[in-house]
Structures are given as structure tokens and as C-alpha cells.
PyMOL CGO cylinders between C-alpha atoms (Angstrom):
from pymol import cmd
from pymol.cgo import CYLINDER

trace = [
    CYLINDER, -15.69, -0.47, -13.04, -14.52, -4.06, -13.40, 0.3, 1, 1, 1, 1, 1, 1,
    CYLINDER, -14.52, -4.06, -13.40, -11.52, -5.42, -11.53, 0.3, 1, 1, 1, 1, 1, 1,
    CYLINDER, -11.52, -5.42, -11.53, -9.56, -5.52, -14.78, 0.3, 1, 1, 1, 1, 1, 1,
    CYLINDER, -9.56, -5.52, -14.78, -10.44, -1.88, -15.48, 0.3, 1, 1, 1, 1, 1, 1,
    CYLINDER, -10.44, -1.88, -15.48, -9.19, -0.94, -11.99, 0.3, 1, 1, 1, 1, 1, 1,
    CYLINDER, -9.19, -0.94, -11.99, -5.97, -2.86, -12.68, 0.3, 1, 1, 1, 1, 1, 1,
    CYLINDER, -5.97, -2.86, -12.68, -5.53, -1.00, -15.97, 0.3, 1, 1, 1, 1, 1, 1,
    CYLINDER, -5.53, -1.00, -15.97, -6.33, 2.41, -14.45, 0.3, 1, 1, 1, 1, 1, 1,
    CYLINDER, -6.33, 2.41, -14.45, -4.27, 2.12, -11.24, 0.3, 1, 1, 1, 1, 1, 1,
    CYLINDER, -4.27, 2.12, -11.24, -0.94, 3.97, -11.24, 0.3, 1, 1, 1, 1, 1, 1,
    CYLINDER, -0.94, 3.97, -11.24, 1.66, 5.29, -8.82, 0.3, 1, 1, 1, 1, 1, 1,
    CYLINDER, 1.66, 5.29, -8.82, 0.42, 8.78, -8.03, 0.3, 1, 1, 1, 1, 1, 1,
    CYLINDER, 0.42, 8.78, -8.03, 3.10, 11.31, -7.18, 0.3, 1, 1, 1, 1, 1, 1,
    CYLINDER, 3.10, 11.31, -7.18, 0.97, 14.45, -6.74, 0.3, 1, 1, 1, 1, 1, 1,
    CYLINDER, 0.97, 14.45, -6.74, -2.05, 14.75, -4.48, 0.3, 1, 1, 1, 1, 1, 1,
    CYLINDER, -2.05, 14.75, -4.48, -4.68, 17.36, -3.79, 0.3, 1, 1, 1, 1, 1, 1,
    CYLINDER, -4.68, 17.36, -3.79, -4.68, 18.54, -0.18, 0.3, 1, 1, 1, 1, 1, 1,
    CYLINDER, -4.68, 18.54, -0.18, -8.11, 17.10, 0.40, 0.3, 1, 1, 1, 1, 1, 1,
    CYLINDER, -8.11, 17.10, 0.40, -9.44, 14.84, 3.13, 0.3, 1, 1, 1, 1, 1, 1,
    CYLINDER, -9.44, 14.84, 3.13, -10.73, 11.42, 2.20, 0.3, 1, 1, 1, 1, 1, 1,
    CYLINDER, -10.73, 11.42, 2.20, -14.31, 10.82, 3.32, 0.3, 1, 1, 1, 1, 1, 1,
    CYLINDER, -14.31, 10.82, 3.32, -14.64, 8.33, 6.19, 0.3, 1, 1, 1, 1, 1, 1,
    CYLINDER, -14.64, 8.33, 6.19, -16.93, 6.07, 4.15, 0.3, 1, 1, 1, 1, 1, 1,
    CYLINDER, -16.93, 6.07, 4.15, -14.18, 5.76, 1.51, 0.3, 1, 1, 1, 1, 1, 1,
    CYLINDER, -14.18, 5.76, 1.51, -11.56, 5.03, 4.17, 0.3, 1, 1, 1, 1, 1, 1,
    CYLINDER, -11.56, 5.03, 4.17, -13.90, 2.37, 5.56, 0.3, 1, 1, 1, 1, 1, 1,
    CYLINDER, -13.90, 2.37, 5.56, -14.15, 0.74, 2.11, 0.3, 1, 1, 1, 1, 1, 1,
    CYLINDER, -14.15, 0.74, 2.11, -10.36, 0.76, 1.78, 0.3, 1, 1, 1, 1, 1, 1,
    CYLINDER, -10.36, 0.76, 1.78, -9.85, -0.87, 5.16, 0.3, 1, 1, 1, 1, 1, 1,
    CYLINDER, -9.85, -0.87, 5.16, -12.59, -3.41, 4.46, 0.3, 1, 1, 1, 1, 1, 1,
    CYLINDER, -12.59, -3.41, 4.46, -10.83, -4.33, 1.21, 0.3, 1, 1, 1, 1, 1, 1,
    CYLINDER, -10.83, -4.33, 1.21, -7.66, -4.94, 3.22, 0.3, 1, 1, 1, 1, 1, 1,
    CYLINDER, -7.66, -4.94, 3.22, -9.51, -6.97, 5.83, 0.3, 1, 1, 1, 1, 1, 1,
    CYLINDER, -9.51, -6.97, 5.83, -10.87, -9.30, 3.16, 0.3, 1, 1, 1, 1, 1, 1,
    CYLINDER, -10.87, -9.30, 3.16, -7.42, -10.06, 1.72, 0.3, 1, 1, 1, 1, 1, 1,
    CYLINDER, -7.42, -10.06, 1.72, -6.09, -13.59, 2.01, 0.3, 1, 1, 1, 1, 1, 1,
    CYLINDER, -6.09, -13.59, 2.01, -3.22, -14.38, 4.36, 0.3, 1, 1, 1, 1, 1, 1,
    CYLINDER, -3.22, -14.38, 4.36, -0.97, -17.38, 4.93, 0.3, 1, 1, 1, 1, 1, 1,
    CYLINDER, -0.97, -17.38, 4.93, -2.79, -20.00, 7.01, 0.3, 1, 1, 1, 1, 1, 1,
    CYLINDER, -2.79, -20.00, 7.01, -5.50, -17.34, 7.52, 0.3, 1, 1, 1, 1, 1, 1,
    CYLINDER, -5.50, -17.34, 7.52, -3.30, -15.73, 10.18, 0.3, 1, 1, 1, 1, 1, 1,
    CYLINDER, -3.30, -15.73, 10.18, -4.64, -12.29, 9.27, 0.3, 1, 1, 1, 1, 1, 1,
    CYLINDER, -4.64, -12.29, 9.27, -1.31, -10.97, 10.50, 0.3, 1, 1, 1, 1, 1, 1,
    CYLINDER, -1.31, -10.97, 10.50, -1.65, -7.55, 8.87, 0.3, 1, 1, 1, 1, 1, 1,
    CYLINDER, -1.65, -7.55, 8.87, -2.27, -4.46, 10.93, 0.3, 1, 1, 1, 1, 1, 1,
    CYLINDER, -2.27, -4.46, 10.93, -2.70, -0.97, 9.52, 0.3, 1, 1, 1, 1, 1, 1,
    CYLINDER, -2.70, -0.97, 9.52, -2.22, 2.50, 10.91, 0.3, 1, 1, 1, 1, 1, 1,
    CYLINDER, -2.22, 2.50, 10.91, -4.23, 4.94, 8.80, 0.3, 1, 1, 1, 1, 1, 1,
    CYLINDER, -4.23, 4.94, 8.80, -2.67, 8.36, 9.28, 0.3, 1, 1, 1, 1, 1, 1,
    CYLINDER, -2.67, 8.36, 9.28, -5.04, 11.22, 8.44, 0.3, 1, 1, 1, 1, 1, 1,
    CYLINDER, -5.04, 11.22, 8.44, -4.05, 13.84, 11.03, 0.3, 1, 1, 1, 1, 1, 1,
    CYLINDER, -4.05, 13.84, 11.03, -2.11, 16.48, 9.09, 0.3, 1, 1, 1, 1, 1, 1,
    CYLINDER, -2.11, 16.48, 9.09, 0.60, 16.96, 11.74, 0.3, 1, 1, 1, 1, 1, 1,
    CYLINDER, 0.60, 16.96, 11.74, 1.26, 13.24, 12.14, 0.3, 1, 1, 1, 1, 1, 1,
    CYLINDER, 1.26, 13.24, 12.14, 1.07, 12.75, 8.38, 0.3, 1, 1, 1, 1, 1, 1,
    CYLINDER, 1.07, 12.75, 8.38, 3.69, 15.47, 7.92, 0.3, 1, 1, 1, 1, 1, 1,
    CYLINDER, 3.69, 15.47, 7.92, 6.01, 13.71, 10.39, 0.3, 1, 1, 1, 1, 1, 1,
    CYLINDER, 6.01, 13.71, 10.39, 5.52, 10.35, 8.67, 0.3, 1, 1, 1, 1, 1, 1,
    CYLINDER, 5.52, 10.35, 8.67, 6.04, 11.90, 5.22, 0.3, 1, 1, 1, 1, 1, 1,
    CYLINDER, 6.04, 11.90, 5.22, 9.23, 13.60, 6.44, 0.3, 1, 1, 1, 1, 1, 1,
    CYLINDER, 9.23, 13.60, 6.44, 10.65, 10.12, 6.95, 0.3, 1, 1, 1, 1, 1, 1,
    CYLINDER, 10.65, 10.12, 6.95, 10.08, 9.05, 3.33, 0.3, 1, 1, 1, 1, 1, 1,
    CYLINDER, 10.08, 9.05, 3.33, 11.97, 9.77, 0.15, 0.3, 1, 1, 1, 1, 1, 1,
    CYLINDER, 11.97, 9.77, 0.15, 9.31, 12.22, -1.11, 0.3, 1, 1, 1, 1, 1, 1,
    CYLINDER, 9.31, 12.22, -1.11, 7.94, 14.13, 1.86, 0.3, 1, 1, 1, 1, 1, 1,
    CYLINDER, 7.94, 14.13, 1.86, 6.57, 17.03, -0.22, 0.3, 1, 1, 1, 1, 1, 1,
    CYLINDER, 6.57, 17.03, -0.22, 4.43, 14.59, -2.21, 0.3, 1, 1, 1, 1, 1, 1,
    CYLINDER, 4.43, 14.59, -2.21, 3.22, 12.24, 0.49, 0.3, 1, 1, 1, 1, 1, 1,
    CYLINDER, 3.22, 12.24, 0.49, 2.29, 14.85, 3.12, 0.3, 1, 1, 1, 1, 1, 1,
    CYLINDER, 2.29, 14.85, 3.12, -0.36, 16.19, 0.73, 0.3, 1, 1, 1, 1, 1, 1,
    CYLINDER, -0.36, 16.19, 0.73, -2.07, 12.80, 0.32, 0.3, 1, 1, 1, 1, 1, 1,
    CYLINDER, -2.07, 12.80, 0.32, -5.33, 12.39, 2.20, 0.3, 1, 1, 1, 1, 1, 1,
    CYLINDER, -5.33, 12.39, 2.20, -3.88, 9.48, 4.15, 0.3, 1, 1, 1, 1, 1, 1,
    CYLINDER, -3.88, 9.48, 4.15, -0.73, 7.48, 4.59, 0.3, 1, 1, 1, 1, 1, 1,
    CYLINDER, -0.73, 7.48, 4.59, -1.44, 3.86, 5.40, 0.3, 1, 1, 1, 1, 1, 1,
    CYLINDER, -1.44, 3.86, 5.40, 1.28, 2.04, 7.32, 0.3, 1, 1, 1, 1, 1, 1,
    CYLINDER, 1.28, 2.04, 7.32, 1.13, -1.69, 6.63, 0.3, 1, 1, 1, 1, 1, 1,
    CYLINDER, 1.13, -1.69, 6.63, 2.47, -3.85, 9.44, 0.3, 1, 1, 1, 1, 1, 1,
    CYLINDER, 2.47, -3.85, 9.44, 2.57, -7.52, 10.39, 0.3, 1, 1, 1, 1, 1, 1,
    CYLINDER, 2.57, -7.52, 10.39, 2.51, -9.11, 13.82, 0.3, 1, 1, 1, 1, 1, 1,
    CYLINDER, 2.51, -9.11, 13.82, 4.07, -12.34, 12.53, 0.3, 1, 1, 1, 1, 1, 1,
    CYLINDER, 4.07, -12.34, 12.53, 7.59, -13.58, 11.98, 0.3, 1, 1, 1, 1, 1, 1,
    CYLINDER, 7.59, -13.58, 11.98, 6.34, -16.90, 10.55, 0.3, 1, 1, 1, 1, 1, 1,
    CYLINDER, 6.34, -16.90, 10.55, 8.34, -18.30, 7.64, 0.3, 1, 1, 1, 1, 1, 1,
    CYLINDER, 8.34, -18.30, 7.64, 6.62, -20.70, 5.25, 0.3, 1, 1, 1, 1, 1, 1,
    CYLINDER, 6.62, -20.70, 5.25, 8.10, -24.03, 4.22, 0.3, 1, 1, 1, 1, 1, 1,
    CYLINDER, 8.10, -24.03, 4.22, 9.24, -22.42, 0.94, 0.3, 1, 1, 1, 1, 1, 1,
    CYLINDER, 9.24, -22.42, 0.94, 11.49, -20.11, 2.96, 0.3, 1, 1, 1, 1, 1, 1,
    CYLINDER, 11.49, -20.11, 2.96, 9.45, -16.94, 2.48, 0.3, 1, 1, 1, 1, 1, 1,
    CYLINDER, 9.45, -16.94, 2.48, 8.31, -14.83, 5.41, 0.3, 1, 1, 1, 1, 1, 1,
    CYLINDER, 8.31, -14.83, 5.41, 4.57, -14.22, 5.39, 0.3, 1, 1, 1, 1, 1, 1,
    CYLINDER, 4.57, -14.22, 5.39, 4.77, -10.61, 6.62, 0.3, 1, 1, 1, 1, 1, 1,
    CYLINDER, 4.77, -10.61, 6.62, 5.74, -8.89, 3.36, 0.3, 1, 1, 1, 1, 1, 1,
    CYLINDER, 5.74, -8.89, 3.36, 3.55, -11.18, 1.27, 0.3, 1, 1, 1, 1, 1, 1,
    CYLINDER, 3.55, -11.18, 1.27, 0.39, -10.86, 3.35, 0.3, 1, 1, 1, 1, 1, 1,
    CYLINDER, 0.39, -10.86, 3.35, 0.73, -7.10, 3.84, 0.3, 1, 1, 1, 1, 1, 1,
    CYLINDER, 0.73, -7.10, 3.84, 1.43, -6.60, 0.13, 0.3, 1, 1, 1, 1, 1, 1,
    CYLINDER, 1.43, -6.60, 0.13, -1.67, -8.52, -0.89, 0.3, 1, 1, 1, 1, 1, 1,
    CYLINDER, -1.67, -8.52, -0.89, -3.81, -6.43, 1.47, 0.3, 1, 1, 1, 1, 1, 1,
    CYLINDER, -3.81, -6.43, 1.47, -2.25, -3.17, 0.27, 0.3, 1, 1, 1, 1, 1, 1,
    CYLINDER, -2.25, -3.17, 0.27, -2.91, -4.10, -3.35, 0.3, 1, 1, 1, 1, 1, 1,
    CYLINDER, -2.91, -4.10, -3.35, -6.55, -4.72, -2.41, 0.3, 1, 1, 1, 1, 1, 1,
    CYLINDER, -6.55, -4.72, -2.41, -6.49, -1.14, -1.07, 0.3, 1, 1, 1, 1, 1, 1,
    CYLINDER, -6.49, -1.14, -1.07, -4.94, 0.11, -4.35, 0.3, 1, 1, 1, 1, 1, 1,
    CYLINDER, -4.94, 0.11, -4.35, -7.64, -1.44, -6.48, 0.3, 1, 1, 1, 1, 1, 1,
    CYLINDER, -7.64, -1.44, -6.48, -10.48, -0.32, -4.19, 0.3, 1, 1, 1, 1, 1, 1,
    CYLINDER, -10.48, -0.32, -4.19, -9.01, 3.19, -4.13, 0.3, 1, 1, 1, 1, 1, 1,
    CYLINDER, -9.01, 3.19, -4.13, -8.94, 3.27, -7.92, 0.3, 1, 1, 1, 1, 1, 1,
    CYLINDER, -8.94, 3.27, -7.92, -12.62, 2.34, -8.08, 0.3, 1, 1, 1, 1, 1, 1,
    CYLINDER, -12.62, 2.34, -8.08, -13.41, 5.14, -5.61, 0.3, 1, 1, 1, 1, 1, 1,
    CYLINDER, -13.41, 5.14, -5.61, -11.61, 7.79, -7.69, 0.3, 1, 1, 1, 1, 1, 1,
    CYLINDER, -11.61, 7.79, -7.69, -8.59, 7.86, -5.41, 0.3, 1, 1, 1, 1, 1, 1,
    CYLINDER, -8.59, 7.86, -5.41, -4.97, 7.23, -6.29, 0.3, 1, 1, 1, 1, 1, 1,
    CYLINDER, -4.97, 7.23, -6.29, -2.19, 5.47, -4.42, 0.3, 1, 1, 1, 1, 1, 1,
    CYLINDER, -2.19, 5.47, -4.42, 1.56, 5.15, -4.30, 0.3, 1, 1, 1, 1, 1, 1,
    CYLINDER, 1.56, 5.15, -4.30, 3.58, 2.41, -2.63, 0.3, 1, 1, 1, 1, 1, 1,
    CYLINDER, 3.58, 2.41, -2.63, 6.26, 3.89, -0.37, 0.3, 1, 1, 1, 1, 1, 1,
    CYLINDER, 6.26, 3.89, -0.37, 9.17, 1.53, 0.13, 0.3, 1, 1, 1, 1, 1, 1,
    CYLINDER, 9.17, 1.53, 0.13, 11.77, 4.11, 1.05, 0.3, 1, 1, 1, 1, 1, 1,
    CYLINDER, 11.77, 4.11, 1.05, 11.21, 5.19, 4.65, 0.3, 1, 1, 1, 1, 1, 1,
    CYLINDER, 11.21, 5.19, 4.65, 12.96, 5.34, 8.01, 0.3, 1, 1, 1, 1, 1, 1,
    CYLINDER, 12.96, 5.34, 8.01, 11.49, 2.40, 9.89, 0.3, 1, 1, 1, 1, 1, 1,
    CYLINDER, 11.49, 2.40, 9.89, 12.63, 3.35, 13.37, 0.3, 1, 1, 1, 1, 1, 1,
    CYLINDER, 12.63, 3.35, 13.37, 11.40, 6.94, 13.08, 0.3, 1, 1, 1, 1, 1, 1,
    CYLINDER, 11.40, 6.94, 13.08, 8.02, 5.76, 11.77, 0.3, 1, 1, 1, 1, 1, 1,
    CYLINDER, 8.02, 5.76, 11.77, 7.85, 3.27, 14.65, 0.3, 1, 1, 1, 1, 1, 1,
    CYLINDER, 7.85, 3.27, 14.65, 8.50, 6.06, 17.16, 0.3, 1, 1, 1, 1, 1, 1,
    CYLINDER, 8.50, 6.06, 17.16, 6.09, 8.58, 15.58, 0.3, 1, 1, 1, 1, 1, 1,
    CYLINDER, 6.09, 8.58, 15.58, 3.21, 6.09, 15.53, 0.3, 1, 1, 1, 1, 1, 1,
    CYLINDER, 3.21, 6.09, 15.53, 4.01, 4.16, 18.71, 0.3, 1, 1, 1, 1, 1, 1,
    CYLINDER, 4.01, 4.16, 18.71, 4.41, 0.85, 16.88, 0.3, 1, 1, 1, 1, 1, 1,
    CYLINDER, 4.41, 0.85, 16.88, 5.94, -1.77, 19.21, 0.3, 1, 1, 1, 1, 1, 1,
    CYLINDER, 5.94, -1.77, 19.21, 9.32, -3.30, 18.44, 0.3, 1, 1, 1, 1, 1, 1,
    CYLINDER, 9.32, -3.30, 18.44, 7.95, -6.79, 17.73, 0.3, 1, 1, 1, 1, 1, 1,
    CYLINDER, 7.95, -6.79, 17.73, 5.79, -5.54, 14.86, 0.3, 1, 1, 1, 1, 1, 1,
    CYLINDER, 5.79, -5.54, 14.86, 7.20, -5.56, 11.31, 0.3, 1, 1, 1, 1, 1, 1,
    CYLINDER, 7.20, -5.56, 11.31, 6.62, -2.31, 9.44, 0.3, 1, 1, 1, 1, 1, 1,
    CYLINDER, 6.62, -2.31, 9.44, 6.44, -3.67, 5.91, 0.3, 1, 1, 1, 1, 1, 1,
    CYLINDER, 6.44, -3.67, 5.91, 5.31, -0.85, 3.64, 0.3, 1, 1, 1, 1, 1, 1,
    CYLINDER, 5.31, -0.85, 3.64, 3.67, 2.56, 3.55, 0.3, 1, 1, 1, 1, 1, 1,
    CYLINDER, 3.67, 2.56, 3.55, 1.08, 3.69, 1.04, 0.3, 1, 1, 1, 1, 1, 1,
    CYLINDER, 1.08, 3.69, 1.04, -0.07, 7.18, 0.15, 0.3, 1, 1, 1, 1, 1, 1,
    CYLINDER, -0.07, 7.18, 0.15, -3.77, 7.46, -0.73, 0.3, 1, 1, 1, 1, 1, 1,
    CYLINDER, -3.77, 7.46, -0.73, -5.64, 10.50, -1.88, 0.3, 1, 1, 1, 1, 1, 1,
    CYLINDER, -5.64, 10.50, -1.88, -7.24, 12.51, -4.60, 0.3, 1, 1, 1, 1, 1, 1,
    CYLINDER, -7.24, 12.51, -4.60, -4.80, 12.79, -7.48, 0.3, 1, 1, 1, 1, 1, 1,
    CYLINDER, -4.80, 12.79, -7.48, -3.41, 16.13, -8.63, 0.3, 1, 1, 1, 1, 1, 1,
    CYLINDER, -3.41, 16.13, -8.63, -1.67, 14.48, -11.57, 0.3, 1, 1, 1, 1, 1, 1,
    CYLINDER, -1.67, 14.48, -11.57, -2.75, 12.08, -14.27, 0.3, 1, 1, 1, 1, 1, 1,
    CYLINDER, -2.75, 12.08, -14.27, -1.88, 8.46, -14.85, 0.3, 1, 1, 1, 1, 1, 1,
    CYLINDER, -1.88, 8.46, -14.85, 1.51, 7.83, -16.38, 0.3, 1, 1, 1, 1, 1, 1,
    CYLINDER, 1.51, 7.83, -16.38, 1.53, 4.25, -17.52, 0.3, 1, 1, 1, 1, 1, 1,
    CYLINDER, 1.53, 4.25, -17.52, 5.06, 2.86, -17.61, 0.3, 1, 1, 1, 1, 1, 1,
    CYLINDER, 5.06, 2.86, -17.61, 6.16, 0.60, -20.43, 0.3, 1, 1, 1, 1, 1, 1,
    CYLINDER, 6.16, 0.60, -20.43, 5.40, -3.03, -19.64, 0.3, 1, 1, 1, 1, 1, 1,
    CYLINDER, 5.40, -3.03, -19.64, 7.00, -6.15, -21.03, 0.3, 1, 1, 1, 1, 1, 1,
    CYLINDER, 7.00, -6.15, -21.03, 4.81, -8.25, -23.29, 0.3, 1, 1, 1, 1, 1, 1,
    CYLINDER, 4.81, -8.25, -23.29, 3.26, -11.42, -21.90, 0.3, 1, 1, 1, 1, 1, 1,
    CYLINDER, 3.26, -11.42, -21.90, 5.57, -13.44, -24.19, 0.3, 1, 1, 1, 1, 1, 1,
    CYLINDER, 5.57, -13.44, -24.19, 8.51, -11.97, -22.28, 0.3, 1, 1, 1, 1, 1, 1,
    CYLINDER, 8.51, -11.97, -22.28, 7.24, -12.86, -18.80, 0.3, 1, 1, 1, 1, 1, 1,
    CYLINDER, 7.24, -12.86, -18.80, 5.05, -15.96, -19.16, 0.3, 1, 1, 1, 1, 1, 1,
    CYLINDER, 5.05, -15.96, -19.16, 5.88, -19.52, -20.09, 0.3, 1, 1, 1, 1, 1, 1,
    CYLINDER, 5.88, -19.52, -20.09, 3.88, -22.66, -19.49, 0.3, 1, 1, 1, 1, 1, 1,
    CYLINDER, 3.88, -22.66, -19.49, 4.77, -25.95, -17.84, 0.3, 1, 1, 1, 1, 1, 1,
    CYLINDER, 4.77, -25.95, -17.84, 8.55, -25.40, -17.87, 0.3, 1, 1, 1, 1, 1, 1,
    CYLINDER, 8.55, -25.40, -17.87, 11.02, -22.53, -17.52, 0.3, 1, 1, 1, 1, 1, 1,
    CYLINDER, 11.02, -22.53, -17.52, 11.61, -21.39, -21.10, 0.3, 1, 1, 1, 1, 1, 1,
    CYLINDER, 11.61, -21.39, -21.10, 13.31, -18.01, -20.82, 0.3, 1, 1, 1, 1, 1, 1,
]
cmd.load_cgo(trace, "trace")
């Protein structure tokens, strides 16, 4: 599978088989995250990979779709240990963690797994459940597992509607 094929095939999975993910596949996912770029090479991302069914159930209960996410093989909690803000005014935490999580998405797709970004969660409860210290930013959660549904590709705008060259022309 090419990178472009993985991009085309990747979707937000909302139904998972209750099936464990093999450790070698989890290792490939975490290696994909490790290789992601980060601002000033800070490598500020940190990940808690939740595979224990009882802990996963507690984490899922603090999301907007607990019945979906608790069935995933893993819930990956993407964190950052940095509060650095770039000259452009953007904090690196959400950018760096998002890049690494998208590496995980694409690697998961190649491995026959599916993912779903989870942006609706109770940060403080997740922090308590997983013992994440107060100085660490919990940026995003991601469900990963064997899909029990099929890809539903949403409508996308055409490139003419989102791309212009050399000057803002929208």
C-alpha cells in the first residue's frame, strides 16, 4: 500500500471488533509516532497506549461515545510535555501531537486497523484514571482497532475550493 492509498483508505471508524491488537502492530504504530517531526525537534509528545479492558472502559466512559471506543483494541492518549509557543503564536503541543497521531492513523490503515480521533473527552477524569501529571497537556485521544464497520467517505471540497497559489484568492 502506498502512502497515498493509505490516505485514501483511512476513515473515522465508529464500530470496532472486540479484538486485541497484536503487540508487533502496536509497536509499529508507536514507532510511526516516534518518527514524526516536532517543532525544534523537541519530541514533546508522550503517549499512553491503553489496552487493559478495565482501564479502557474507564477512559471510554469519559468520551462522547463510550460504547464505541471501549470496544477498540486500544485507546491512545496523546500528550505533550511542552507549553512552548512558536513565534507565529501557535502552541507546539497540539500541532506536534496531531502530526504524530496522523502518522499512527496512516500506519494503522496499512496494517488493516482503523482509527478515530476523539476530541470530546473529560480531560481531568482521563488525567486521574491514567495518572497523568498536571503539567502535561492531554491533547487528543485516538481509538485504534479492527473495524466492525466499513469506510464511509465524507464529501470533500474540490481542490479548486481549497487551494490557491501565490496569493489569497478565495
